[in-house]
C-alpha positions in Angstrom: -0.2 -0.1 0.1 3.0 2.1 0.7 3.5 2.1 -3.4 0.3 3.8 -4.0 0.8 6.0 -1.4 4.0 6.8 -2.8 2.6 6.8 -6.3 -0.5 9.4 -5.1 2.0 11.9 -3.7 4.2 12.0 -7.1 0.7 12.3 -8.9 -0.4 15.0 -6.8 3.1 17.1 -7.0 2.9 16.4 -10.7 -0.7 18.2 -10.6 0.8 21.1 -8.1 3.8 21.6 -10.7 1.4 21.7 -13.8 -0.6 24.2 -11.9 2.8 26.1 -10.9 3.9 26.4 -15.0 0.3 27.7 -16.1 0.0 30.2 -13.8 4.1 31.3 -14.7 2.7 31.1 -18.4 -0.2 33.5 -17.3 2.3 36.0 -15.9 4.7 36.0 -18.5 1.8 36.9 -21.2 0.6 39.3 -19.2 3.4 40.9 -18.2 4.1 40.7 -22.4 0.5 42.5 -23.2 1.5 45.1 -20.5 4.8 46.0 -22.3 2.8 46.0 -25.8 0.1 48.3 -24.1 2.7 50.9 -23.0 4.1 50.9 -26.8 0.5 51.0 -28.3 -1.7 53.2 -26.4 -2.1 56.8 -25.2 -4.6 58.5 -23.4 -7.5 57.1 -20.6 -8.0 53.9 -22.7 -4.1 53.1 -22.0 -4.2 53.4 -18.0 -7.7 51.5 -17.8 -6.0 48.5 -19.9 -2.8 49.1 -18.3 -4.7 48.8 -14.7 -6.7 45.5 -15.8 -3.6 43.9 -16.9 -2.1 44.8 -13.6 -5.1 43.3 -11.6 -4.9 40.4 -13.6 -1.4 39.7 -12.5 -2.0 40.6 -9.3 -5.0 37.9 -9.0 -2.4 35.0 -10.7 0.5 36.0 -8.2 -2.4 35.0 -5.4 -3.2 32.2 -7.0 0.5 31.2 -7.3 1.2 31.7 -3.4 -2.1 29.5 -3.0 -0.5 26.7 -5.1 2.8 27.3 -3.6 1.3 26.7 0.1 -0.4 23.5 -1.4 3.1 22.1 -2.5 4.5 23.0 0.9 2.2 21.0 2.6 3.0 18.1 0.3 6.8 18.1 1.5 5.2 17.4 4.7 3.2 14.2 4.3 4.5 11.2 5.8 3.2 8.4 3.9 4.4 5.6 6.5 1.6 3.3 7.8 -0.1 5.2 11.0 -3.2 3.6 12.7 -4.8 7.0 12.9 -5.6 9.3 10.2 -3.6 12.1 9.6 -1.6 14.1 6.8 -0.6 11.3 4.0 -3.2 8.8 5.4 -5.4 7.0 2.3 -8.6 6.1 3.9 -11.4 3.8 2.9 -14.8 5.0 4.2 -18.1 3.7 2.4 -16.2 2.4 -0.5 -14.7 6.0 -1.3 -10.5 6.4 -1.2 -9.8 9.4 0.8 -6.0 10.7 0.3 -5.3 13.6 3.2 -3.0 15.7 1.2 -3.9 18.7 -0.5 -7.2 19.7 -2.1 -6.6 18.2 -5.7 -10.2 16.6 -6.2 -10.1 13.3 -8.2 -7.3 11.0 -9.0 -7.8 8.0 -11.2 -5.4 5.3 -11.0 -6.6 2.4 -13.1 -10.3 1.7 -12.2 -10.0 3.4 -8.8 -10.9 6.7 -8.3 -9.3 8.4 -4.8 -10.4 11.8 -3.5 -7.5 13.8 -2.9 -8.4 16.1 0.0 -7.2 18.8 2.4 -7.3 18.0 6.4 -8.7 21.4 6.6 -11.9 20.3 4.2 -15.1 19.3 6.3 -14.4 16.0 5.5 -10.8 16.1 6.2 -11.3 17.6 9.7 -13.7 15.0 10.7 -11.5 11.9 9.2 -8.6 13.2 11.5 -7.3 11.5 14.4 -10.1 8.3 13.2 -9.1 5.0 13.0 -10.5 1.5 11.7 -14.0 1.3 12.5 -14.9 4.4 13.9 -17.8 6.4 12.5 -19.4 9.9 12.0 -21.7 11.6 10.4 -21.0 13.8 7.6 -24.3 15.8 5.3 -26.6 13.5 7.5 -24.8 10.5 6.3 -23.3 7.9 8.6 -19.4 7.5 7.4 -17.8 4.1 8.4 -14.0 4.2 8.0 -13.1 0.9 6.9 -9.7 0.8 6.3 -7.1 3.2 7.3 -3.7 3.0 5.1 
């Protein structure tokens, strides 16, 4: 099972790296647009265009910082087998697999779908500290922990 968790961790890092690269490309594109806007425009329209580009760059900068924080979380993951659920645990509950890492959503591995969730998500907070055969309520449903890996 550690091989699966290692694979999941590598896949999560790959997804995060792709997000970082995409954001960096967006920032570079806006920087180029900003230079072009400076050379080709004059007056109020020019200032509005520059302001819009700078706002978009700021948004991308914030997204970049958020994704970097996700990458930092992944660096803290210990995938060794534990009896209690914590960061890095793979959990089967009600037939659904959860990997506690960072919020990335569904990752498909062969025929199995694994939900990669943050420990700060609503279900992540409820899972933390639980162990095999514990149960809890989530969205008015009883969730039974079948296995912690």
